[in-house]
matplotlib code that plots the C-alpha trace (Angstrom):
import matplotlib.pyplot as plt

x = [16.0, 18.8, 20.8, 21.4, 23.7, 22.8, 24.7, 23.8, 26.4, 27.8, 25.0, 22.8, 21.2, 20.7, 21.6, 21.5, 25.0, 24.8, 28.1, 26.1, 23.9, 25.5, 23.1, 24.0, 24.5, 21.7, 18.9, 20.5, 19.1, 16.4, 13.6, 10.2, 9.5, 12.4, 14.5, 12.2, 12.2, 16.3, 16.2, 14.7, 16.4, 20.0, 18.9, 21.2, 24.0, 25.2, 24.8, 22.4, 22.3, 18.4, 17.3, 14.5, 12.5, 9.1, 7.9, 6.9, 9.5, 8.7, 9.2, 9.8, 8.3, 6.2, 5.8, 2.0, 2.4, -0.8, 0.4, 2.5, 4.1, 7.0, 8.9, 8.5, 5.6, 4.0, 4.1, 2.4, 5.1, 3.4, 5.3, 4.2, 5.1, 5.0, 2.6, 3.5, 3.6, 7.1, 7.8, 10.6, 12.2, 13.1, 16.0, 13.3, 12.6, 16.3, 16.7, 13.5, 12.4, 9.2, 7.6, 6.7, 3.0, 4.8, 8.2, 9.5, 12.3, 14.0]
y = [22.8, 22.6, 18.9, 19.1, 16.7, 15.4, 13.3, 10.9, 11.9, 9.4, 10.0, 8.1, 12.1, 13.1, 16.7, 18.8, 20.4, 23.9, 26.0, 29.0, 28.3, 30.9, 29.4, 26.8, 23.1, 21.5, 23.4, 22.0, 18.2, 16.6, 15.3, 14.2, 12.0, 14.3, 12.0, 9.0, 9.9, 10.4, 7.0, 5.5, 7.7, 6.8, 3.1, 1.8, 4.4, 7.4, 10.4, 10.9, 14.1, 14.9, 17.3, 20.1, 21.4, 23.8, 22.2, 18.5, 16.1, 12.9, 9.9, 11.9, 12.4, 15.0, 17.1, 19.1, 22.1, 21.3, 23.7, 26.6, 24.8, 25.5, 28.3, 25.8, 23.3, 20.2, 18.5, 15.4, 13.3, 11.2, 9.1, 5.5, 3.6, 6.1, 8.7, 10.0, 13.7, 15.3, 18.2, 21.0, 23.9, 27.2, 26.5, 25.8, 29.5, 30.1, 27.8, 28.6, 32.4, 31.1, 27.8, 26.4, 25.4, 22.0, 20.2, 17.5, 15.3, 13.1]
z = [5.0, 7.9, 9.2, 13.0, 14.5, 17.6, 20.4, 23.1, 25.9, 28.9, 30.5, 28.2, 26.8, 23.8, 23.3, 20.1, 19.1, 18.2, 18.6, 18.4, 21.2, 24.1, 27.1, 28.8, 27.8, 29.8, 27.7, 24.8, 25.9, 24.0, 26.4, 26.8, 23.5, 21.5, 23.0, 21.9, 19.0, 18.4, 19.5, 16.8, 14.4, 15.2, 15.6, 18.2, 17.7, 19.8, 17.1, 14.4, 11.8, 11.2, 8.8, 9.8, 7.4, 7.8, 4.3, 3.5, 2.6, 1.8, 4.2, 6.8, 10.6, 10.8, 14.3, 14.8, 17.2, 19.6, 22.3, 24.7, 27.5, 29.7, 27.3, 24.5, 22.8, 22.4, 19.4, 18.1, 16.5, 13.5, 10.5, 9.3, 12.3, 15.5, 17.2, 20.3, 22.1, 21.6, 23.9, 22.4, 24.2, 23.8, 21.7, 19.1, 19.0, 18.4, 15.5, 13.8, 15.4, 16.5, 17.5, 13.5, 13.0, 11.5, 11.4, 9.3, 10.4, 8.4]

ax = plt.figure().add_subplot(projection="3d")
ax.plot(x, y, z, "-o")
ax.set_aspect("equal")
plt.show()
């Protein structure tokens, strides 16, 4: 399990804080459902810390891989209260070394 910081910047867009990333800042933007997930987790705040795990976490959001798309992958988000699609870009491969079948977020 690893904890990541996400910030909602002045452009009202979410970005993961990843100091070791050598690519462009815009590549760290959370879009197409990932931003909605962060809005839910942040509960109105402009930053949130989220723990991501490839092993199950009790009471966590589960992202289940659906299909490859545009260098990343579509996931199905499911929690006790929400269910919607989330696209995660190639930065996910940088973090995990692959597009995992399941990612738990708490």
